[in-house]
ROSE-4610 file (N, C-alpha, C; in Angstrom, 1 decimal, always signed):
// ROSE-4610
residu = [M/M/M/I/I/I/N/N/N/I/I/I/N/N/N/K/K/K/A/A/A/V/V/V/I/I/I/A/A/A/R/R/R/L/L/L/K/K/K/K/K/K/G/G/G/G/G/G/E/E/E/T/T/T/F/F/F/E/E/E/V/V/V/L/L/L/V/V/V/D/D/D/L/L/L/E/E/E/M/M/M/A/A/A/L/L/L/D/D/D/F/F/F/R/R/R/R/R/R/D/D/D/K/K/K/V/V/V/G/G/G/I/I/I/D/D/D/E/E/E/A/A/A/L/L/L/A/A/A/A/A/A/E/E/E/Y/Y/Y/I/I/I/Y/Y/Y/K/K/K/D/D/D/S/S/S/K/K/K/K/K/K/G/G/G/M/M/M/K/K/K/A/A/A/S/S/S/E/E/E/I/I/I/E/E/E/M/M/M/K/K/K/K/K/K/F/F/F/F/F/F/M/M/M/T/T/T/N/N/N/D/D/D/V/V/V/K/K/K/E/E/E/V/V/V/A/A/A/K/K/K/R/R/R/I/I/I/I/I/I/K/K/K/E/E/E/G/G/G/E/E/E/I/I/I/H/H/H/L/L/L/T/T/T/A/A/A/E/E/E/H/H/H/K/K/K/N/N/N/K/K/K/L/L/L/R/R/R/E/E/E/E/E/E/K/K/K/R/R/R/K/K/K/K/K/K/I/I/I/I/I/I/E/E/E/L/L/L/I/I/I/H/H/H/R/R/R/N/N/N/A/A/A/V/V/V/D/D/D/S/S/S/K/K/K/T/T/T/G/G/G/L/L/L/P/P/P/H/H/H/P/P/P/L/L/L/I/I/I/R/R/R/I/I/I/E/E/E/N/N/N/A/A/A/M/M/M/D/D/D/E/E/E/A/A/A/R/R/R/V/V/V/K/K/K/I/I/I/D/D/D/E/E/E/L/L/L/K/K/K/S/S/S/A/A/A/E/E/E/E/E/E/Q/Q/Q/I/I/I/E/E/E/T/T/T/I/I/I/L/L/L/E/E/E/K/K/K/L/L/L/S/S/S/E/E/E/I/I/I/I/I/I/P/P/P/I/I/I/K/K/K/F/F/F/E/E/E/V/V/V/K/K/K/K/K/K/I/I/I/I/I/I/L/L/L/K/K/K/I/I/I/P/P/P/A/A/A/K/K/K/Y/Y/Y/S/S/S/G/G/G/N/N/N/C/C/C/Y/Y/Y/N/N/N/T/T/T/I/I/I/K/K/K/Q/Q/Q/F/F/F/G/G/G/K/K/K/I/I/I/L/L/L/N/N/N/E/E/E/D/D/D/W/W/W/S/S/S/T/T/T/G/G/G/D/D/D/L/L/L/N/N/N/L/L/L/K/K/K/V/V/V/E/E/E/I/I/I/P/P/P/G/G/G/G/G/G/M/M/M/I/I/I/E/E/E/E/E/E/F/F/F/Y/Y/Y/D/D/D/K/K/K/L/L/L/N/N/N/G/G/G/L/L/L/T/T/T/H/H/H/G/G/G/N/N/N]
num = [1/1/1/2/2/2/3/3/3/4/4/4/5/5/5/6/6/6/7/7/7/8/8/8/9/9/9/10/10/10/11/11/11/12/12/12/13/13/13/14/14/14/15/15/15/16/16/16/17/17/17/18/18/18/19/19/19/20/20/20/21/21/21/22/22/22/23/23/23/24/24/24/25/25/25/26/26/26/27/27/27/28/28/28/29/29/29/30/30/30/31/31/31/32/32/32/33/33/33/34/34/34/35/35/35/36/36/36/37/37/37/38/38/38/39/39/39/40/40/40/41/41/41/42/42/42/43/43/43/44/44/44/45/45/45/46/46/46/47/47/47/48/48/48/49/49/49/50/50/50/51/51/51/52/52/52/53/53/53/54/54/54/55/55/55/56/56/56/57/57/57/58/58/58/59/59/59/60/60/60/61/61/61/62/62/62/63/63/63/64/64/64/65/65/65/66/66/66/67/67/67/68/68/68/69/69/69/70/70/70/71/71/71/72/72/72/73/73/73/74/74/74/75/75/75/76/76/76/77/77/77/78/78/78/79/79/79/80/80/80/81/81/81/82/82/82/83/83/83/84/84/84/85/85/85/86/86/86/87/87/87/88/88/88/89/89/89/90/90/90/91/91/91/92/92/92/93/93/93/94/94/94/95/95/95/96/96/96/97/97/97/98/98/98/99/99/99/100/100/100/101/101/101/102/102/102/103/103/103/104/104/104/105/105/105/106/106/106/107/107/107/108/108/108/109/109/109/110/110/110/111/111/111/112/112/112/113/113/113/114/114/114/115/115/115/116/116/116/117/117/117/118/118/118/119/119/119/120/120/120/121/121/121/122/122/122/123/123/123/124/124/124/125/125/125/126/126/126/127/127/127/128/128/128/129/129/129/130/130/130/131/131/131/132/132/132/133/133/133/134/134/134/135/135/135/136/136/136/137/137/137/138/138/138/139/139/139/140/140/140/141/141/141/142/142/142/143/143/143/144/144/144/145/145/145/146/146/146/147/147/147/148/148/148/149/149/149/150/150/150/151/151/151/152/152/152/153/153/153/154/154/154/155/155/155/156/156/156/157/157/157/158/158/158/159/159/159/160/160/160/161/161/161/162/162/162/163/163/163/164/164/164/165/165/165/166/166/166/167/167/167/168/168/168/169/169/169/170/170/170/171/171/171/172/172/172/173/173/173/174/174/174/175/175/175/176/176/176/177/177/177/178/178/178/179/179/179/180/180/180/181/181/181/182/182/182/183/183/183/184/184/184/185/185/185/186/186/186/187/187/187/188/188/188/189/189/189/190/190/190/191/191/191/192/192/192/193/193/193/194/194/194/195/195/195/196/196/196/197/197/197/198/198/198/199/199/199/200/200/200/201/201/201/202/202/202/203/203/203/204/204/204/205/205/205/206/206/206/207/207/207/208/208/208/209/209/209/210/210/210/211/211/211/212/212/212/213/213/213/214/214/214/215/215/215/216/216/216/217/217/217/218/218/218/219/219/219/220/220/220/221/221/221/222/222/222]
x = [+8.9/+8.0/+7.1/+5.1/+4.6/+4.5/+3.6/+3.4/+2.5/+2.6/+1.3/+0.6/+0.4/-1.2/-2.3/-1.3/-2.5/-2.3/-1.9/-1.9/-3.8/-4.0/-4.9/-4.6/-5.8/-5.5/-5.7/-4.3/-5.3/-5.0/-6.3/-6.8/-6.9/-6.5/-6.7/-6.7/-7.8/-8.2/-7.7/-7.1/-6.5/-7.0/-7.6/-8.1/-9.0/-9.4/-10.3/-9.3/-8.1/-7.2/-7.2/-6.9/-7.6/-5.8/-5.2/-3.6/-3.7/-3.5/-3.3/-1.8/-1.8/-0.2/-1.2/-0.7/-0.7/+0.0/-0.6/+0.0/-0.5/+0.2/+0.1/-1.1/-2.0/-3.7/-2.7/-2.3/-2.4/-1.0/+0.2/+1.1/+0.7/-0.2/-1.0/-1.7/-2.1/-2.7/-1.7/-0.6/+0.4/+1.0/+1.4/+1.8/+1.2/-0.1/-1.3/-1.0/-0.6/-0.5/+1.3/+1.7/+3.1/+4.1/+3.6/+3.9/+5.7/+4.9/+6.2/+6.2/+7.6/+7.6/+7.1/+7.0/+6.6/+7.2/+8.1/+9.1/+8.5/+8.0/+7.1/+5.7/+4.9/+3.8/+3.3/+4.3/+4.3/+4.2/+3.4/+3.6/+4.4/+4.7/+5.3/+5.8/+6.6/+7.0/+6.6/+5.7/+4.9/+3.7/+3.3/+2.0/+1.4/+0.3/-0.8/-1.9/-2.4/-3.5/-5.0/-4.6/-5.5/-4.5/-4.4/-3.4/-4.5/-5.5/-5.9/-5.7/-5.3/-5.1/-3.7/-3.2/-1.6/-0.8/-1.7/-1.9/-1.4/-0.1/+0.8/+1.1/+1.4/+0.9/+2.6/+2.4/+3.6/+4.3/+5.9/+6.4/+5.7/+5.2/+4.7/+3.2/+2.6/+1.6/+1.9/+2.8/+2.9/+3.3/+4.2/+4.6/+3.5/+3.0/+1.7/+0.7/+0.3/-0.6/+0.5/+1.4/+1.8/+3.6/+4.1/+4.9/+6.2/+6.2/+7.1/+7.2/+8.0/+7.9/+9.3/+8.7/+9.5/+8.4/+8.4/+7.6/+7.0/+8.0/+7.8/+7.2/+7.6/+6.7/+5.4/+4.8/+3.9/+3.0/+3.5/+3.0/+2.6/+3.4/+3.0/+1.7/+1.6/+0.8/-0.8/-0.7/-1.7/-2.7/-1.2/-1.8/-2.4/-1.6/-2.0/-3.3/-4.0/-4.7/-6.2/-6.1/-6.7/-7.6/-8.1/-9.3/-8.1/-8.1/-7.9/-9.3/-8.6/-10.3/-9.9/-11.3/-11.0/-12.6/-12.3/-13.3/-14.4/-15.3/-16.2/-15.8/-15.5/-14.6/-13.9/-13.0/-11.6/-12.2/-13.3/-14.0/-14.2/-14.9/-15.6/-14.4/-13.6/-12.6/-11.8/-11.7/-10.9/-11.5/-13.3/-13.5/-13.7/-14.2/-14.1/-13.1/-11.8/-10.7/-10.8/-10.5/-10.8/-12.0/-13.0/-13.9/-13.1/-12.9/-12.1/-11.5/-10.2/-9.1/-9.9/-11.0/-11.3/-12.4/-12.7/-13.2/-12.0/-10.9/-10.0/-9.5/-9.5/-8.5/-9.4/-11.2/-12.1/-11.7/-11.7/-12.0/-10.5/-9.2/-8.1/-8.2/-9.0/-8.2/-9.5/-10.8/-12.2/-12.3/-13.3/-14.1/-15.4/-16.4/-17.7/-18.1/-18.1/-18.1/-19.1/-19.6/-20.6/-19.5/-19.3/-18.4/-16.9/-16.5/-14.8/-14.0/-14.9/-14.8/-14.9/-13.7/-13.8/-15.3/-15.0/-16.3/-16.0/-16.8/-16.7/-16.2/-15.6/-15.8/-17.1/-17.6/-19.1/-20.2/-19.9/-20.9/-20.8/-19.3/-18.8/-19.3/-19.2/-19.9/-21.1/-21.5/-23.3/-24.1/-22.9/-23.4/-23.3/-22.0/-22.0/-22.7/-23.3/-24.4/-25.6/-25.7/-27.3/-27.2/-26.1/-25.5/-25.6/-25.3/-25.6/-24.3/-22.9/-22.0/-21.3/-20.6/-20.2/-18.5/-17.9/-16.8/-16.1/-15.0/-14.6/-13.7/-13.4/-12.3/-11.1/-11.3/-10.2/-9.0/-10.1/-9.4/-8.9/-7.9/-7.7/-8.2/-8.2/-8.9/-8.9/-7.7/-7.8/-8.3/-8.3/-9.2/-10.3/-11.0/-12.2/-13.2/-12.2/-12.3/-13.1/-12.9/-13.7/-15.2/-15.7/-16.7/-17.7/-17.2/-17.5/-18.1/-16.7/-17.5/-18.4/-18.8/-19.4/-21.5/-20.9/-22.1/-22.8/-21.5/-21.3/-22.0/-21.4/-22.2/-23.8/-24.6/-25.8/-26.6/-25.2/-26.1/-25.6/-23.9/-23.7/-22.6/-22.8/-21.8/-20.4/-19.7/-18.7/-17.7/-16.3/-15.5/-14.1/-12.9/-11.6/-10.9/-10.4/-9.6/-8.2/-7.3/-6.0/-5.8/-4.8/-4.9/-3.5/-2.9/-2.0/-1.5/-0.3/-0.3/+1.2/+1.7/+2.7/+3.0/+4.3/+4.3/+5.6/+6.2/+6.9/+7.3/+8.1/+9.1/+10.0/+9.9/+11.5/+12.4/+13.6/+14.6/+14.9/+14.4/+14.4/+13.4/+12.2/+11.3/+11.4/+12.3/+12.1/+12.7/+13.8/+13.7/+12.7/+12.2/+11.4/+9.9/+9.9/+8.3/+8.6/+9.7/+10.0/+9.5/+9.9/+9.2/+8.5/+7.4/+5.7/+5.4/+5.8/+5.2/+5.5/+6.1/+6.6/+5.2/+5.2/+3.7/+2.8/+2.4/+1.0/+1.1/+1.5/+1.7/+3.0/+3.0/+3.9/+4.4/+5.8/+6.5/+6.4/+6.0/+6.8/+7.7/+7.8/+9.4/+9.7/+10.9/+11.5/+12.9/+13.0/+14.2/+14.4/+15.8/+16.3/+17.1/+17.5/+18.4/+18.5/+17.4/+17.3/+17.2/+17.8/+17.8/+16.6/+14.9/+14.0/+13.7/+12.7/+12.5/+10.9/+11.2/+9.5/+9.6/+8.2/+8.2/+6.6/+6.1/+4.7/+4.9/+3.3/+3.5/+1.9/+1.5/+0.5/-0.4/-1.4/-2.3/-3.7/-3.9/-5.6/-6.7/-7.6/-8.5/-8.7/-8.8/-9.2/-8.4/-7.1/-6.2/-5.6/-6.7/-5.8/-6.1/-7.3/-7.4/-6.2/-5.9/-5.1/-3.8/-3.3/-1.8/-1.9/-2.9/-2.8/-2.6/-3.0/-3.2/-1.7/-1.1/+0.3/+1.2/+0.8/+2.4/+2.1/+0.8/+0.9/+1.3/+1.0/+1.9/+3.4/+3.6/+5.4/+5.7/+5.2/+5.8/+5.3/+4.7/+3.5/+3.1/+2.1/+1.6/+2.4/+3.7/+5.0/+4.7]
y = [-28.8/-29.0/-30.3/-29.9/-30.4/-32.1/-32.5/-33.9/-33.9/-34.4/-34.8/-35.3/-35.9/-36.3/-35.1/-34.6/-33.2/-31.9/-32.5/-31.5/-31.2/-30.4/-29.7/-29.9/-30.3/-29.9/-28.1/-28.3/-26.5/-27.8/-26.8/-27.6/-26.5/-26.7/-25.5/-26.4/-25.9/-26.7/-26.2/-27.0/-25.8/-26.7/-26.3/-26.5/-28.1/-28.3/-29.5/-30.2/-29.9/-30.9/-30.3/-31.0/-31.2/-30.8/-30.2/-30.4/-29.9/-30.5/-30.6/-30.5/-29.9/-30.0/-29.6/-30.6/-30.9/-29.8/-28.9/-27.6/-27.9/-26.9/-26.6/-25.1/-25.4/-24.7/-22.9/-23.0/-21.8/-21.3/-21.9/-21.6/-21.3/-21.9/-21.4/-20.2/-20.3/-18.7/-17.4/-17.7/-16.7/-16.7/-17.7/-17.8/-16.3/-16.7/-16.1/-14.7/-14.3/-12.9/-12.8/-13.3/-12.5/-12.6/-12.9/-13.5/-14.7/-15.9/-16.8/-17.6/-18.0/-18.7/-19.8/-20.1/-22.0/-22.5/-22.9/-23.4/-24.6/-22.9/-22.9/-23.3/-23.6/-23.8/-25.4/-25.9/-26.9/-28.3/-28.9/-30.4/-31.7/-32.1/-32.3/-31.8/-31.8/-31.6/-32.4/-32.3/-33.2/-32.5/-32.2/-32.2/-33.0/-33.6/-34.4/-33.9/-35.1/-35.3/-35.6/-36.3/-36.6/-36.9/-36.5/-36.7/-37.8/-38.2/-39.2/-40.5/-40.4/-41.8/-41.9/-40.8/-41.0/-40.6/-40.4/-39.8/-38.7/-38.8/-37.5/-37.1/-35.9/-35.3/-35.4/-35.4/-36.0/-35.1/-34.1/-33.6/-32.5/-33.4/-33.1/-32.6/-33.1/-32.0/-30.6/-30.8/-29.5/-28.5/-29.1/-28.0/-27.5/-28.4/-27.8/-26.9/-27.2/-26.2/-25.1/-25.3/-23.9/-23.5/-24.1/-23.8/-24.0/-24.7/-25.1/-26.3/-27.2/-28.3/-28.4/-27.2/-27.1/-26.6/-28.1/-27.9/-26.8/-26.6/-24.9/-24.3/-23.7/-22.3/-23.4/-24.3/-24.7/-25.0/-24.9/-25.1/-23.8/-23.2/-21.4/-21.3/-21.4/-21.3/-21.8/-23.1/-24.1/-23.3/-22.6/-22.1/-20.8/-20.1/-18.7/-18.8/-19.2/-19.1/-20.0/-21.2/-22.5/-22.4/-23.5/-23.3/-24.3/-23.8/-24.4/-25.4/-26.7/-27.6/-28.2/-27.8/-28.4/-29.3/-30.3/-31.2/-30.0/-30.6/-29.9/-29.8/-30.5/-30.9/-29.9/-29.5/-28.1/-27.0/-27.3/-25.8/-25.1/-26.2/-25.2/-25.2/-26.3/-25.8/-24.5/-24.2/-22.9/-21.8/-21.9/-20.8/-20.5/-21.4/-21.2/-20.4/-21.0/-20.4/-18.9/-18.9/-17.1/-16.7/-16.8/-16.4/-16.1/-16.8/-16.2/-15.5/-15.3/-14.4/-13.2/-13.1/-11.8/-11.4/-11.8/-11.3/-10.6/-11.2/-10.6/-9.7/-10.3/-8.5/-7.4/-7.1/-5.9/-6.3/-7.0/-6.8/-5.9/-6.3/-5.3/-4.2/-4.0/-3.0/-1.8/-2.1/-1.5/-1.0/+0.0/+0.3/+0.8/+0.9/+1.7/+2.8/+3.3/+4.7/+5.9/+5.2/+6.2/+6.6/+5.5/+5.7/+5.6/+5.0/+4.6/+3.8/+2.5/+1.7/+0.7/-0.1/-1.6/-2.5/-3.1/-3.9/-5.0/-6.4/-7.6/-8.0/-9.4/-10.3/-10.8/-11.6/-12.0/-10.9/-9.5/-8.7/-8.4/-8.8/-8.8/-10.4/-10.9/-12.5/-12.6/-12.3/-11.9/-11.3/-10.0/-9.0/-9.7/-10.2/-11.3/-12.0/-12.9/-14.0/-13.0/-12.2/-11.2/-11.1/-10.1/-9.6/-10.5/-11.7/-13.1/-13.0/-12.7/-12.3/-13.5/-13.5/-15.0/-14.7/-15.6/-15.7/-16.4/-15.9/-16.6/-17.0/-18.7/-19.1/-19.2/-18.8/-18.4/-17.0/-16.3/-15.1/-14.9/-13.9/-13.9/-12.7/-12.8/-12.1/-10.2/-9.8/-9.0/-8.6/-9.2/-8.6/-8.7/-9.3/-9.4/-8.3/-8.0/-7.2/-5.8/-4.8/-3.8/-4.2/-5.1/-5.2/-6.0/-6.3/-7.3/-5.9/-4.6/-4.1/-2.5/-3.1/-2.3/-2.9/-4.6/-4.9/-4.8/-4.7/-5.1/-3.5/-2.6/-0.9/-0.8/-1.6/-1.5/-2.5/-3.0/-3.8/-3.0/-2.8/-2.2/-1.1/+0.2/+1.3/+1.1/+0.8/+0.1/+1.2/+1.2/+1.5/+1.9/+1.1/+1.1/+3.0/+2.5/+3.9/+3.6/+4.3/+4.5/+5.9/+5.4/+6.7/+6.9/+8.1/+8.5/+8.4/+8.4/+8.5/+8.8/+9.9/+10.3/+10.0/+8.9/+8.1/+8.6/+8.8/+8.7/+7.3/+7.2/+5.7/+6.4/+6.1/+6.6/+5.5/+5.9/+5.0/+3.5/+3.2/+2.3/+0.9/+1.6/+0.5/+0.5/+1.4/+1.9/+0.5/-0.4/-1.7/-2.8/-3.0/-4.0/-3.4/-2.2/-1.5/-1.8/-0.8/-0.8/-2.1/-3.3/-4.2/-4.8/-4.0/-4.5/-3.6/-2.6/-1.4/-1.4/-2.2/-2.6/-3.5/-4.4/-5.5/-5.2/-3.8/-3.5/-2.4/-2.0/-0.5/-0.3/+0.9/+1.3/+2.4/+2.4/+3.8/+4.6/+6.0/+6.9/+7.4/+8.1/+8.6/+7.6/+8.2/+8.1/+8.5/+8.9/+9.7/+9.2/+9.0/+8.7/+9.7/+10.7/+11.7/+12.3/+12.0/+12.4/+11.2/+10.3/+9.0/+8.4/+8.9/+8.5/+8.0/+7.3/+7.0/+7.9/+8.5/+9.1/+8.9/+8.8/+7.8/+8.4/+8.6/+8.9/+7.6/+6.7/+5.4/+5.6/+4.4/+5.0/+3.0/+3.1/+1.4/+1.8/+0.7/+0.4/+0.4/+1.0/+1.7/+0.8/-0.8/-2.1/-2.5/-1.8/-2.3/-1.2/-0.4/+0.6/+0.2/-0.1/-0.5/-1.4/-2.5/-3.5/-2.9/-2.1/-1.3/-0.8/-0.1/+1.1/+0.0/-1.0/-2.3/-3.0/-3.4/-3.8/-2.6/-1.6/-0.2/+0.0/-0.2/+0.2/-1.0/-2.2/-3.2/-3.3/-3.1/-3.1/-1.6/-0.9/+0.4/+1.3/+0.1/+0.2/+1.7/+1.8/+3.2/+4.4/+4.2/+5.6/+5.9]
z = [+45.1/+44.4/+45.4/+45.4/+46.5/+45.9/+47.3/+47.0/+45.7/+44.9/+43.9/+44.3/+46.4/+46.3/+46.6/+46.9/+47.2/+45.8/+45.0/+43.1/+43.3/+42.7/+41.9/+40.0/+39.0/+37.8/+37.1/+36.8/+35.7/+33.9/+33.6/+32.5/+31.3/+30.0/+29.0/+27.4/+26.8/+25.7/+24.6/+23.7/+22.5/+21.4/+20.4/+19.0/+19.1/+20.1/+20.3/+21.3/+22.0/+22.4/+23.9/+24.9/+26.5/+26.9/+27.7/+28.4/+29.6/+30.5/+32.2/+32.4/+33.2/+34.6/+35.8/+36.5/+38.5/+38.9/+39.7/+40.5/+41.5/+42.8/+44.3/+43.9/+44.3/+43.9/+44.3/+45.4/+46.2/+45.5/+45.4/+44.4/+42.8/+42.4/+40.6/+41.0/+41.9/+42.1/+42.1/+43.0/+43.0/+41.9/+41.3/+39.7/+38.9/+39.1/+37.9/+38.5/+39.7/+40.1/+39.7/+39.3/+39.6/+40.5/+41.5/+42.8/+43.0/+42.0/+42.3/+41.1/+41.2/+39.7/+39.1/+38.3/+37.6/+38.4/+39.2/+39.8/+40.9/+41.1/+42.7/+42.5/+41.5/+41.5/+40.5/+40.1/+39.0/+40.7/+40.2/+41.4/+40.4/+39.1/+38.6/+37.6/+36.6/+35.5/+34.2/+33.9/+33.0/+32.3/+31.1/+30.3/+30.3/+30.5/+30.2/+29.2/+28.9/+28.4/+29.3/+29.6/+31.0/+32.4/+33.1/+34.3/+35.1/+35.3/+35.7/+35.3/+34.1/+33.8/+33.0/+33.6/+33.3/+31.4/+31.1/+29.5/+29.6/+28.8/+28.5/+27.4/+27.0/+25.6/+25.2/+24.2/+23.2/+22.6/+22.4/+22.1/+20.8/+19.9/+18.6/+18.9/+20.0/+20.5/+20.7/+21.9/+22.4/+21.1/+20.8/+19.5/+18.7/+18.0/+17.4/+18.0/+19.2/+19.8/+20.4/+20.8/+21.9/+21.3/+20.0/+19.7/+20.4/+21.1/+21.7/+22.4/+22.9/+23.5/+25.0/+25.6/+26.8/+27.5/+28.4/+29.7/+30.7/+30.7/+31.7/+31.1/+29.7/+28.7/+28.7/+28.4/+28.4/+29.6/+30.5/+31.8/+32.2/+32.0/+32.0/+31.6/+29.8/+29.4/+30.4/+30.5/+30.8/+32.0/+32.7/+34.7/+34.1/+33.1/+33.0/+32.5/+31.2/+30.3/+30.7/+31.8/+31.2/+32.8/+33.3/+34.7/+35.8/+36.6/+38.0/+38.3/+38.3/+38.6/+40.0/+41.2/+42.5/+42.7/+43.2/+44.0/+44.8/+44.7/+46.4/+47.3/+48.0/+49.2/+49.5/+48.4/+48.3/+48.3/+47.2/+47.3/+48.6/+48.9/+50.4/+51.3/+51.7/+53.0/+52.5/+51.1/+50.5/+50.9/+50.3/+50.6/+52.0/+53.1/+54.5/+55.1/+54.4/+55.0/+54.5/+53.1/+52.9/+54.0/+54.0/+54.6/+56.1/+56.8/+58.0/+58.3/+56.8/+56.7/+56.2/+55.4/+55.1/+56.4/+57.1/+58.6/+59.7/+59.8/+60.3/+60.0/+58.3/+57.8/+58.2/+57.8/+58.2/+59.9/+60.6/+62.2/+62.2/+61.4/+61.6/+61.2/+59.8/+59.4/+59.7/+59.8/+59.7/+60.8/+61.3/+62.5/+61.9/+63.0/+62.9/+62.4/+61.9/+60.6/+61.6/+63.0/+63.7/+65.3/+65.3/+66.8/+66.7/+65.3/+65.0/+66.1/+66.4/+67.4/+66.6/+66.5/+65.9/+66.0/+65.0/+65.4/+65.8/+66.7/+66.9/+65.7/+66.3/+65.0/+64.8/+65.4/+65.3/+64.9/+65.1/+64.5/+63.0/+62.5/+61.0/+60.3/+61.3/+60.3/+60.6/+61.2/+61.4/+59.9/+60.0/+58.8/+57.7/+57.3/+56.2/+55.9/+56.8/+56.6/+56.2/+56.7/+56.2/+54.8/+55.2/+53.6/+52.6/+52.9/+51.8/+50.7/+51.5/+50.9/+50.7/+49.3/+48.8/+48.5/+48.4/+48.6/+47.7/+46.8/+45.8/+46.2/+46.2/+46.8/+45.9/+44.7/+43.8/+43.6/+44.4/+44.7/+46.2/+46.0/+47.2/+48.2/+49.4/+50.6/+50.2/+49.6/+49.8/+48.0/+47.4/+46.4/+46.2/+47.6/+47.9/+48.8/+49.4/+50.5/+50.1/+49.1/+48.3/+48.4/+47.5/+47.0/+48.6/+49.4/+50.8/+51.3/+51.8/+52.3/+51.9/+50.7/+50.0/+50.6/+50.5/+51.1/+52.5/+53.5/+54.9/+55.1/+54.4/+54.6/+54.6/+53.8/+53.6/+55.5/+56.0/+57.1/+58.2/+58.4/+59.6/+59.3/+59.8/+60.1/+59.0/+58.9/+58.6/+57.5/+57.9/+57.2/+57.2/+56.4/+56.4/+57.1/+57.8/+58.3/+58.9/+59.0/+59.4/+60.1/+60.9/+62.1/+62.2/+62.4/+62.7/+63.8/+64.4/+65.9/+65.9/+66.8/+67.5/+69.3/+69.1/+70.4/+70.5/+72.2/+73.0/+73.5/+73.4/+74.5/+75.3/+76.5/+77.3/+76.4/+77.1/+76.3/+76.8/+78.0/+78.8/+78.2/+77.3/+77.1/+75.8/+74.5/+73.7/+72.4/+73.5/+72.3/+72.5/+73.2/+73.6/+72.6/+72.6/+71.9/+70.5/+70.0/+68.5/+68.0/+68.1/+67.0/+67.0/+68.2/+68.6/+67.8/+67.8/+67.0/+65.5/+64.7/+63.5/+63.7/+64.1/+64.1/+63.8/+64.1/+64.5/+62.9/+62.8/+61.4/+61.1/+60.2/+59.5/+60.3/+60.3/+60.8/+59.7/+60.0/+58.6/+59.1/+60.4/+60.8/+62.0/+62.7/+63.9/+64.4/+65.9/+65.7/+67.7/+67.5/+68.4/+69.8/+68.6/+68.9/+70.9/+71.0/+72.5/+73.4/+72.7/+73.9/+73.9/+73.7/+73.8/+72.6/+72.2/+71.0/+70.7/+69.6/+69.0/+67.3/+67.4/+66.1/+66.0/+64.6/+63.7/+63.2/+63.3/+62.8/+62.3/+61.7/+60.9/+61.3/+61.6/+62.4/+61.9/+61.7/+60.6/+62.4/+62.1/+62.6/+63.5/+63.5/+63.5/+65.0/+64.5/+65.7/+66.6/+67.1/+67.8/+69.3/+69.4/+71.2/+71.5/+70.6/+70.9/+71.3/+70.3/+69.9/+71.3/+71.6/+73.2/+74.1/+74.1/+75.2/+75.8/+74.2/+74.2/+74.6/+74.1/+74.4/+75.5/+76.2/+78.3/+79.1/+78.2/+78.9/+78.8/+78.0/+77.9/+78.5/+78.5/+79.1/+80.8/+81.1/+82.6/+82.1/+80.7/+81.3/+80.4/+80.8/+80.4/+78.6]
């Protein structure tokens, strides 16, 4: 469990009564998406009526409104159905972190639809400002990409693109190159039968130049 001093409140109101649980923000959001278990999301195994005052809910109250007094089962309901409360400072911090991640994702995966080249980070950032893109601090960066791309396309020519590339790596460089290639993209098929490494890979459009530079450095241009 996380440090309780870093926890945020998840709150659910039922029948006029309030129930709260302390959670790790990111893990609680991942729990909502069924990516982690309840143990990873909880900061404390207590159900509160008012967590700031330390007032805990009784087993009778939990049984009445949730049909169980099992703390983890009640906590699951609160996180899934309730609201997660953040301070303004915490919201701003999360929003800025999500913004940076979104800009990086767009830079790595999108290209200029006219030239086929990746957009510089500063151009994406300026376009987001001009388009007045709003970042939802409670949604993942991936969940927001499509909507943001639609807005950016009104400012700059942009599209997501994946390129498929066939590579032949000489045997003496294949070991060093293989792990690097996996970091950049998805290997669709591979063949080592000739001693050389023959690959077909899928690379995000925005990473092509960086990929070629890295690979040429490892193989000395071969």
